[in-house]
SEKE-738546 format. One record per atom (N, C-alpha, C): residue in three letters; atom name; x, y, z. Coordinates in nm, 2 decimals, always signed. Layout:
N
code, site, X, Y, Z
ALA, CA, X, Y, Z
...
//
This chain:
90
code, site, X, Y, Z
MET, N, +1.68, +0.70, -1.50
MET, CA, +1.57, +0.76, -1.43
MET, C, +1.61, +0.82, -1.30
ARG, N, +1.69, +0.75, -1.22
ARG, CA, +1.74, +0.79, -1.09
ARG, C, +1.81, +0.93, -1.10
ASP, N, +1.90, +0.94, -1.20
ASP, CA, +1.98, +1.06, -1.22
ASP, C, +1.88, +1.18, -1.25
SER, N, +1.78, +1.15, -1.33
SER, CA, +1.69, +1.26, -1.37
SER, C, +1.61, +1.30, -1.24
TRP, N, +1.57, +1.21, -1.16
TRP, CA, +1.50, +1.23, -1.04
TRP, C, +1.59, +1.31, -0.94
GLU, N, +1.71, +1.27, -0.92
GLU, CA, +1.80, +1.34, -0.83
GLU, C, +1.83, +1.48, -0.88
ARG, N, +1.84, +1.50, -1.01
ARG, CA, +1.86, +1.64, -1.07
ARG, C, +1.74, +1.72, -1.04
ALA, N, +1.62, +1.67, -1.06
ALA, CA, +1.50, +1.74, -1.04
ALA, C, +1.49, +1.78, -0.89
GLN, N, +1.53, +1.70, -0.80
GLN, CA, +1.52, +1.73, -0.66
GLN, C, +1.62, +1.84, -0.63
GLN, N, +1.74, +1.84, -0.69
GLN, CA, +1.83, +1.94, -0.66
GLN, C, +1.78, +2.08, -0.71
GLU, N, +1.73, +2.08, -0.83
GLU, CA, +1.68, +2.20, -0.89
GLU, C, +1.56, +2.26, -0.81
ALA, N, +1.48, +2.17, -0.75
ALA, CA, +1.37, +2.21, -0.67
ALA, C, +1.41, +2.25, -0.53
GLY, N, +1.54, +2.23, -0.50
GLY, CA, +1.59, +2.26, -0.36
GLY, C, +1.54, +2.15, -0.26
LEU, N, +1.52, +2.03, -0.31
LEU, CA, +1.47, +1.93, -0.22
LEU, C, +1.57, +1.81, -0.20
SER, N, +1.69, +1.83, -0.24
SER, CA, +1.79, +1.73, -0.23
SER, C, +1.82, +1.71, -0.08
GLY, N, +1.85, +1.58, -0.05
GLY, CA, +1.88, +1.55, +0.09
GLY, C, +1.76, +1.51, +0.18
LEU, N, +1.64, +1.53, +0.13
LEU, CA, +1.52, +1.49, +0.20
LEU, C, +1.51, +1.34, +0.19
LYS, N, +1.48, +1.28, +0.31
LYS, CA, +1.46, +1.14, +0.31
LYS, C, +1.32, +1.10, +0.27
ARG, N, +1.31, +0.98, +0.21
ARG, CA, +1.18, +0.92, +0.17
ARG, C, +1.10, +1.01, +0.07
LEU, N, +1.18, +1.08, -0.01
LEU, CA, +1.12, +1.16, -0.12
LEU, C, +1.17, +1.10, -0.25
GLY, N, +1.08, +1.02, -0.32
GLY, CA, +1.13, +0.96, -0.44
GLY, C, +1.01, +0.94, -0.53
TRP, N, +1.03, +0.87, -0.63
TRP, CA, +0.93, +0.84, -0.74
TRP, C, +0.81, +0.78, -0.68
HIS, N, +0.83, +0.68, -0.58
HIS, CA, +0.71, +0.61, -0.53
HIS, C, +0.63, +0.71, -0.44
SER, N, +0.70, +0.81, -0.38
SER, CA, +0.62, +0.91, -0.30
SER, C, +0.52, +0.98, -0.39
LEU, N, +0.56, +1.01, -0.51
LEU, CA, +0.46, +1.07, -0.61
LEU, C, +0.35, +0.97, -0.64
ARG, N, +0.38, +0.85, -0.66
ARG, CA, +0.28, +0.75, -0.70
ARG, C, +0.18, +0.73, -0.58
ARG, N, +0.24, +0.73, -0.46
ARG, CA, +0.15, +0.72, -0.34
ARG, C, +0.06, +0.84, -0.33
LYS, N, +0.11, +0.96, -0.35
LYS, CA, +0.03, +1.08, -0.35
LYS, C, -0.08, +1.08, -0.46
PHE, N, -0.04, +1.03, -0.58
PHE, CA, -0.13, +1.02, -0.69
PHE, C, -0.25, +0.93, -0.66
ALA, N, -0.21, +0.81, -0.61
ALA, CA, -0.31, +0.70, -0.58
ALA, C, -0.40, +0.74, -0.47
THR, N, -0.35, +0.81, -0.36
THR, CA, -0.43, +0.85, -0.25
THR, C, -0.52, +0.97, -0.29
GLY, N, -0.47, +1.06, -0.37
GLY, CA, -0.55, +1.17, -0.41
GLY, C, -0.66, +1.13, -0.50
LEU, N, -0.65, +1.02, -0.57
LEU, CA, -0.76, +0.97, -0.66
LEU, C, -0.83, +0.85, -0.60
LYS, N, -0.84, +0.85, -0.47
LYS, CA, -0.90, +0.73, -0.40
LYS, C, -1.05, +0.71, -0.44
ALA, N, -1.11, +0.82, -0.47
ALA, CA, -1.26, +0.81, -0.51
ALA, C, -1.28, +0.76, -0.65
ALA, N, -1.17, +0.76, -0.73
ALA, CA, -1.19, +0.72, -0.87
ALA, C, -1.21, +0.56, -0.88
PRO, N, -1.29, +0.52, -0.98
PRO, CA, -1.30, +0.37, -0.99
PRO, C, -1.16, +0.31, -1.01
ARG, N, -1.15, +0.19, -0.94
ARG, CA, -1.02, +0.12, -0.95
ARG, C, -0.97, +0.10, -1.09
LYS, N, -1.05, +0.06, -1.18
LYS, CA, -1.01, +0.03, -1.32
LYS, C, -0.95, +0.16, -1.38
ASP, N, -1.02, +0.27, -1.36
ASP, CA, -0.97, +0.40, -1.41
ASP, C, -0.84, +0.44, -1.35
LEU, N, -0.83, +0.42, -1.22
LEU, CA, -0.70, +0.45, -1.15
LEU, C, -0.59, +0.37, -1.19
CYS, N, -0.61, +0.24, -1.22
CYS, CA, -0.51, +0.15, -1.27
CYS, C, -0.46, +0.20, -1.41
GLU, N, -0.55, +0.24, -1.49
GLU, CA, -0.52, +0.29, -1.62
GLU, C, -0.44, +0.42, -1.61
LEU, N, -0.48, +0.51, -1.53
LEU, CA, -0.41, +0.64, -1.52
LEU, C, -0.27, +0.62, -1.46
GLY, N, -0.26, +0.53, -1.36
GLY, CA, -0.13, +0.52, -1.30
GLY, C, -0.04, +0.41, -1.35
GLY, N, -0.09, +0.34, -1.45
GLY, CA, -0.01, +0.23, -1.51
GLY, C, +0.00, +0.10, -1.43
TRP, N, -0.09, +0.08, -1.34
TRP, CA, -0.09, -0.04, -1.26
TRP, C, -0.16, -0.15, -1.33
LYS, N, -0.11, -0.27, -1.34
LYS, CA, -0.17, -0.38, -1.40
LYS, C, -0.28, -0.45, -1.31
ASP, N, -0.25, -0.44, -1.18
ASP, CA, -0.34, -0.51, -1.08
ASP, C, -0.39, -0.41, -0.98
ALA, N, -0.51, -0.40, -0.95
ALA, CA, -0.57, -0.30, -0.86
ALA, C, -0.52, -0.33, -0.72
SER, N, -0.49, -0.46, -0.69
SER, CA, -0.45, -0.49, -0.55
SER, C, -0.31, -0.42, -0.52
THR, N, -0.23, -0.40, -0.62
THR, CA, -0.10, -0.33, -0.60
THR, C, -0.13, -0.19, -0.54
ILE, N, -0.24, -0.12, -0.59
ILE, CA, -0.27, +0.01, -0.54
ILE, C, -0.30, +0.01, -0.39
LEU, N, -0.38, -0.09, -0.35
LEU, CA, -0.42, -0.10, -0.21
LEU, C, -0.30, -0.15, -0.12
LYS, N, -0.22, -0.24, -0.17
LYS, CA, -0.11, -0.29, -0.09
LYS, C, +0.00, -0.19, -0.08
CYS, N, +0.03, -0.12, -0.18
CYS, CA, +0.16, -0.04, -0.19
CYS, C, +0.14, +0.11, -0.19
TYR, N, +0.04, +0.16, -0.25
TYR, CA, +0.03, +0.30, -0.29
TYR, C, -0.07, +0.39, -0.21
GLN, N, -0.19, +0.34, -0.20
GLN, CA, -0.29, +0.42, -0.13
GLN, C, -0.26, +0.43, +0.02
ARG, N, -0.27, +0.54, +0.08
ARG, CA, -0.25, +0.56, +0.22
ARG, C, -0.39, +0.60, +0.28
PRO, N, -0.40, +0.57, +0.41
PRO, CA, -0.52, +0.62, +0.48
PRO, C, -0.53, +0.77, +0.47
ASP, N, -0.65, +0.82, +0.45
ASP, CA, -0.67, +0.97, +0.44
ASP, C, -0.76, +1.01, +0.56
GLU, N, -0.71, +1.08, +0.66
GLU, CA, -0.78, +1.12, +0.78
GLU, C, -0.91, +1.19, +0.75
GLU, N, -0.91, +1.28, +0.65
GLU, CA, -1.03, +1.36, +0.62
GLU, C, -1.14, +1.26, +0.56
ALA, N, -1.10, +1.18, +0.47
ALA, CA, -1.19, +1.08, +0.41
ALA, C, -1.25, +0.99, +0.51
MET, N, -1.17, +0.95, +0.61
MET, CA, -1.23, +0.86, +0.72
MET, C, -1.33, +0.94, +0.80
ARG, N, -1.30, +1.07, +0.83
ARG, CA, -1.40, +1.15, +0.91
ARG, C, -1.53, +1.16, +0.83
VAL, N, -1.52, +1.19, +0.70
VAL, CA, -1.64, +1.21, +0.62
VAL, C, -1.72, +1.07, +0.62
ALA, N, -1.65, +0.96, +0.60
ALA, CA, -1.72, +0.83, +0.60
ALA, C, -1.79, +0.81, +0.73
LEU, N, -1.72, +0.84, +0.85
LEU, CA, -1.79, +0.82, +0.98
LEU, C, -1.91, +0.92, +0.99
ARG, N, -1.89, +1.04, +0.95
ARG, CA, -2.00, +1.14, +0.96
ARG, C, -2.12, +1.09, +0.88
ASN, N, -2.10, +1.03, +0.76
ASN, CA, -2.21, +0.99, +0.67
ASN, C, -2.26, +0.85, +0.70
ARG, N, -2.21, +0.78, +0.79
ARG, CA, -2.26, +0.65, +0.82
ARG, C, -2.40, +0.66, +0.88
SER, N, -2.48, +0.55, +0.85
SER, CA, -2.61, +0.55, +0.91
SER, C, -2.60, +0.50, +1.05
THR, N, -2.69, +0.53, +1.13
THR, CA, -2.70, +0.49, +1.27
THR, C, -2.75, +0.34, +1.27
LEU, N, -2.68, +0.26, +1.34
LEU, CA, -2.72, +0.12, +1.34
LEU, C, -2.82, +0.10, +1.46
ARG, N, -2.92, +0.02, +1.43
ARG, CA, -3.03, -0.01, +1.53
ARG, C, -3.05, -0.16, +1.53
ASN, N, -3.10, -0.21, +1.64
ASN, CA, -3.13, -0.35, +1.65
ASN, C, -3.22, -0.40, +1.54
GLU, N, -3.32, -0.32, +1.49
GLU, CA, -3.41, -0.36, +1.39
GLU, C, -3.34, -0.38, +1.26
ASP, N, -3.22, -0.32, +1.24
ASP, CA, -3.14, -0.34, +1.12
ASP, C, -3.08, -0.48, +1.12
PHE, N, -3.08, -0.55, +1.23
PHE, CA, -3.02, -0.68, +1.25
PHE, C, -3.12, -0.78, +1.31
PRO, N, -3.21, -0.84, +1.23
PRO, CA, -3.31, -0.92, +1.29
PRO, C, -3.25, -1.04, +1.38
LEU, N, -3.14, -1.10, +1.34
LEU, CA, -3.09, -1.21, +1.41
LEU, C, -3.04, -1.16, +1.55
ALA, N, -2.98, -1.05, +1.56
ALA, CA, -2.94, -0.99, +1.69
ALA, C, -3.06, -0.96, +1.77
LYS, N, -3.16, -0.92, +1.72
LYS, CA, -3.29, -0.88, +1.79
LYS, C, -3.35, -1.01, +1.85
ARG, N, -3.35, -1.12, +1.77
ARG, CA, -3.40, -1.25, +1.82
ARG, C, -3.32, -1.30, +1.94
GLN, N, -3.19, -1.29, +1.92
GLN, CA, -3.10, -1.34, +2.03
GLN, C, -3.11, -1.26, +2.16
SER, N, -3.13, -1.13, +2.15
SER, CA, -3.14, -1.05, +2.27
SER, C, -3.28, -1.07, +2.33
ASN, N, -3.38, -1.11, +2.26
ASN, CA, -3.51, -1.14, +2.32
ASN, C, -3.51, -1.27, +2.40
ARG, N, -3.42, -1.36, +2.36
ARG, CA, -3.41, -1.49, +2.43
ARG, C, -3.35, -1.48, +2.57
GLN, N, -3.28, -1.38, +2.59
GLN, CA, -3.20, -1.36, +2.72
GLN, C, -3.29, -1.30, +2.82
//
């Protein structure tokens, strides 16, 4: 496998680049399909355990984080009754 990978890198003109290997492709794949259900992503990528995807392969995606923050609901005290009662005691 390693020989095939190194040959493919040479043919693509990418030999000598550091940190470019098989796992780089798997990380890109897992990160690109972050929105897919974990079960489906495990099946597509050949992972037996979904925790492996989170521990080793998926990387933070700056754009996805921006969208998540943009779409969050505004938190208000009335959303948290316990916090409201505690603030009224003071």
